[in-house]
Wavefront OBJ file of the C-alpha trace (Angstrom):
o trace
v 7.940 -21.431 -0.202
v 6.916 -22.695 3.204
v 9.553 -21.329 5.583
v 8.186 -18.398 7.589
v 10.898 -15.729 7.760
v 8.993 -12.608 8.910
v 5.704 -12.205 10.722
v 3.571 -9.324 11.964
v 0.544 -10.825 13.714
v -1.329 -7.800 15.015
v -4.022 -9.908 16.705
v -1.507 -11.766 18.889
v 2.141 -11.013 19.463
v 2.715 -7.796 17.524
v 1.266 -4.986 19.600
v 3.645 -2.203 18.620
v 5.157 -0.813 15.444
v 8.914 -1.095 16.013
v 9.364 -2.493 12.491
v 7.553 0.457 10.921
v 7.997 4.137 10.128
v 4.939 6.320 10.675
v 4.740 8.880 7.889
v 3.349 12.371 8.335
v 1.903 15.077 6.131
v 0.797 15.304 2.510
v 4.101 15.634 0.611
v 6.086 13.088 -1.309
v 9.669 13.415 -0.070
v 13.043 12.842 -1.683
v 15.718 10.647 -0.104
v 16.838 13.529 2.101
v 13.365 14.221 3.451
v 12.677 17.295 1.319
v 9.178 17.756 -0.150
v 9.075 17.320 -3.922
v 5.400 16.810 -4.763
v 2.188 17.524 -2.804
v -0.535 14.894 -2.572
v 2.138 12.187 -2.279
v 2.573 12.522 -6.039
v -0.936 11.202 -6.640
v -3.212 14.147 -5.935
v -4.177 12.637 -2.586
v -6.152 14.894 -0.257
v -5.428 13.437 3.178
v -2.894 14.576 5.784
v -1.178 11.592 7.368
v -0.636 11.486 11.137
v 0.434 9.009 13.789
v -2.401 10.073 16.073
v -4.353 7.362 17.931
v -7.457 8.282 15.951
v -5.686 7.452 12.684
v -3.398 4.570 13.663
v -4.099 2.026 16.392
v -4.036 -1.688 17.231
v -7.056 -3.477 18.706
v -8.394 -7.041 18.850
v -9.045 -7.014 15.081
v -5.511 -5.963 14.153
v -3.688 -2.883 12.959
v -6.079 -0.112 11.926
v -5.463 2.771 9.542
v -8.379 5.173 9.886
v -9.347 7.998 7.524
v -11.326 10.776 9.169
v -13.176 13.937 8.248
v -10.905 16.170 10.289
v -9.544 19.599 9.418
v -5.818 20.117 9.973
v -3.257 22.675 8.891
v 0.272 21.893 7.800
v 3.272 23.844 9.058
v 3.352 25.856 5.830
v -0.271 26.891 6.227
v -2.040 24.506 3.862
v -5.397 23.210 5.062
v -6.661 19.652 4.696
v -10.128 18.239 5.256
v -9.062 14.653 5.941
v -6.563 12.769 8.093
v -5.412 9.170 7.682
v -2.357 6.907 8.161
v 0.587 5.585 6.179
v 3.378 3.340 7.469
v 6.324 1.554 5.874
v 9.337 -0.611 6.723
v 12.038 1.355 4.870
v 15.472 0.827 6.501
v 13.836 -1.574 9.006
v 12.745 -4.545 6.914
v 13.052 -5.356 3.223
v 13.203 -8.521 1.167
v 13.940 -9.897 -2.277
v 11.878 -12.871 -3.460
v 9.392 -14.863 -1.428
v 5.666 -15.018 -0.837
v 4.223 -12.110 1.126
v 0.694 -12.582 2.498
v -1.264 -9.674 3.982
v -4.626 -10.387 5.591
v -6.732 -7.247 5.428
v -10.225 -5.824 5.559
v -10.739 -2.684 3.498
v -13.146 0.244 3.754
v -15.993 0.766 1.305
v -16.851 4.279 0.164
v -16.374 6.528 -2.841
v -13.005 8.267 -2.858
v -11.241 5.816 -0.528
v -7.985 4.274 -1.761
v -6.441 1.575 0.444
v -3.153 0.074 -0.739
v -0.589 -2.607 0.115
v 2.610 -2.190 -1.879
v 6.386 -2.431 -2.124
v 9.048 0.177 -2.851
v 12.790 -0.318 -3.536
v 15.001 -0.107 -0.465
v 18.113 1.222 -2.218
v 16.917 2.634 -5.570
v 19.745 0.774 -7.274
v 18.554 1.814 -10.744
v 17.716 5.431 -9.926
v 14.686 7.430 -8.745
v 11.104 6.435 -9.464
v 10.120 4.765 -11.698
v 13.557 3.412 -12.656
v 13.942 1.194 -9.572
v 10.362 -0.018 -9.748
v 7.215 -0.254 -7.629
v 5.175 -3.385 -6.885
v 1.517 -2.897 -5.973
v 0.261 -6.002 -4.196
v -3.268 -4.679 -3.722
v -5.098 -1.453 -4.457
v -8.824 -0.881 -4.188
v -11.292 1.807 -5.144
v -13.725 2.138 -2.291
v -16.684 2.691 -4.625
v -16.042 -0.723 -6.257
v -16.319 -3.088 -3.274
v -15.921 -6.303 -5.287
v -12.764 -5.340 -7.176
v -9.052 -5.174 -6.350
v -6.000 -4.738 -8.532
v -2.258 -5.270 -8.638
v 0.434 -3.556 -10.703
v 4.068 -3.044 -11.606
v 5.606 0.347 -12.363
v 9.020 0.749 -13.968
v 10.880 2.472 -16.822
v 14.031 4.540 -17.147
v 12.292 7.869 -16.392
v 8.900 9.600 -16.190
v 8.641 9.943 -19.968
v 9.200 6.206 -20.435
v 7.164 4.963 -17.471
v 5.626 1.513 -17.909
v 2.581 0.446 -15.912
v 1.373 -3.143 -16.019
v -1.836 -3.645 -14.073
v -4.349 -6.390 -13.441
v -7.760 -6.435 -11.792
v -9.689 -9.148 -9.989
v -13.349 -9.449 -9.022
v -14.067 -11.192 -5.743
v -16.286 -14.264 -6.209
v -19.595 -15.211 -4.611
v -20.739 -11.708 -3.674
v -17.586 -11.200 -1.611
v -16.459 -7.652 -0.890
v -13.318 -5.865 0.209
v -15.183 -5.121 3.467
v -14.416 -8.663 4.609
v -11.009 -10.115 5.479
v -9.082 -11.546 2.529
v -5.533 -12.773 2.032
v -3.781 -10.549 -0.503
v -0.524 -12.155 -1.585
v 2.461 -11.599 -3.843
v 4.505 -14.595 -4.994
v 7.820 -13.156 -6.203
v 10.684 -15.146 -7.658
v 13.597 -14.369 -9.944
v 11.667 -15.021 -13.141
v 8.108 -13.964 -12.349
v 5.674 -12.195 -10.052
v 2.213 -13.558 -9.287
v -0.746 -11.870 -7.586
v -3.143 -13.904 -5.435
v -6.340 -13.357 -3.473
v -7.307 -16.033 -0.946
v -4.865 -18.410 -2.599
v -6.211 -17.881 -6.120
v -3.607 -16.632 -8.592
v -5.293 -14.120 -10.880
v -2.261 -12.654 -12.666
v 1.355 -13.458 -13.509
v 4.071 -11.343 -15.085
v 7.440 -12.592 -16.320
v 10.500 -10.592 -15.288
v 13.253 -9.674 -17.732
v 16.824 -8.984 -16.576
v 17.902 -5.546 -17.683
v 14.312 -4.468 -18.363
v 12.318 -5.008 -15.189
v 14.159 -3.814 -12.052
v 12.641 -6.349 -9.677
v 15.838 -8.113 -8.614
v 16.537 -5.901 -5.587
v 15.191 -5.688 -2.029
v 11.892 -3.883 -1.492
v 10.166 -2.634 1.667
v 6.482 -2.774 2.612
v 4.037 0.150 2.539
v 0.509 0.244 3.980
v -1.687 3.287 3.541
v -5.249 4.540 3.276
v -5.539 7.532 0.945
v -8.506 9.831 0.448
v -9.060 11.119 -3.073
v -6.275 10.951 -5.632
v -5.793 10.041 -9.246
v -6.325 6.295 -8.880
v -10.076 6.980 -8.970
v -10.944 10.529 -9.983
v -14.219 10.889 -8.101
v -15.566 13.079 -5.351
v -15.081 11.843 -1.805
v -18.236 10.544 -0.140
v -17.729 12.085 3.265
v -20.622 10.077 4.710
v -18.350 7.008 4.527
v -15.925 8.570 7.020
v -14.494 7.578 9.378
v -13.281 4.620 7.307
v -10.923 1.901 8.503
v -8.426 -0.396 6.799
v -7.614 -3.280 9.147
v -4.567 -5.536 8.737
v -4.700 -8.580 10.999
v -1.342 -9.974 9.961
v 1.542 -10.119 7.485
v 3.612 -13.213 6.721
v 6.657 -13.647 4.481
v 7.584 -17.149 3.336
v 10.673 -18.307 1.490
l 1 2 3 4 5 6 7 8 9 10 11 12 13 14 15 16 17 18 19 20 21 22 23 24 25 26 27 28 29 30 31 32 33 34 35 36 37 38 39 40 41 42 43 44 45 46 47 48 49 50 51 52 53 54 55 56 57 58 59 60 61 62 63 64 65 66 67 68 69 70 71 72 73 74 75 76 77 78 79 80 81 82 83 84 85 86 87 88 89 90 91 92 93 94 95 96 97 98 99 100 101 102 103 104 105 106 107 108 109 110 111 112 113 114 115 116 117 118 119 120 121 122 123 124 125 126 127 128 129 130 131 132 133 134 135 136 137 138 139 140 141 142 143 144 145 146 147 148 149 150 151 152 153 154 155 156 157 158 159 160 161 162 163 164 165 166 167 168 169 170 171 172 173 174 175 176 177 178 179 180 181 182 183 184 185 186 187 188 189 190 191 192 193 194 195 196 197 198 199 200 201 202 203 204 205 206 207 208 209 210 211 212 213 214 215 216 217 218 219 220 221 222 223 224 225 226 227 228 229 230 231 232 233 234 235 236 237 238 239 240 241 242 243 244 245 246 247 248 249
């Protein structure tokens, strides 16, 4: 896989977000845009905005910034934090290839940065039936550890989660730039950090739904069920910086 087929270099040519949707609010939505679950389905405590304080591009790259900032939703709910979430649904999706995301992540208890993929067409039905691929998730209180995962199963009661974790070597931390990559082919998915493959999962036709096109999601959550701890507000504002994204086939 050495043919570059899609590129988002936020330090050079890509200075705007025409390939991305900027998500708002705190609710997980259905396909028609109706709210179905607060906290984005994960108990998250942030309110996403597209404001310049939460989402901006500078010389380091694309920045998603979580802030201690009180806001009120249209239905009157109050939130103590703002942050950013963007995705490429209906704008860019792919099936198979090697996706590399170069990112620097924030350190701090209660922070949850993520780089992941969701199914473009939900060919097998609503979540988790059509799958989810987590390229990288991190718990801000564990600055040397990242993880990757697959979610699938015919319904909520039969949900399958396969996850793997990786410890950065040589005193490295998520607060430095690393290349987080997913190598996805018809028969297997592999997770890599800085070129090192730390996990591989075989794919089974008719069991794992990862034979369809998926789109890219970037977000920085505050709180949530991935790490059930109190938020260390002294770590805010906190920034997740993505310098570039490259897809090879």
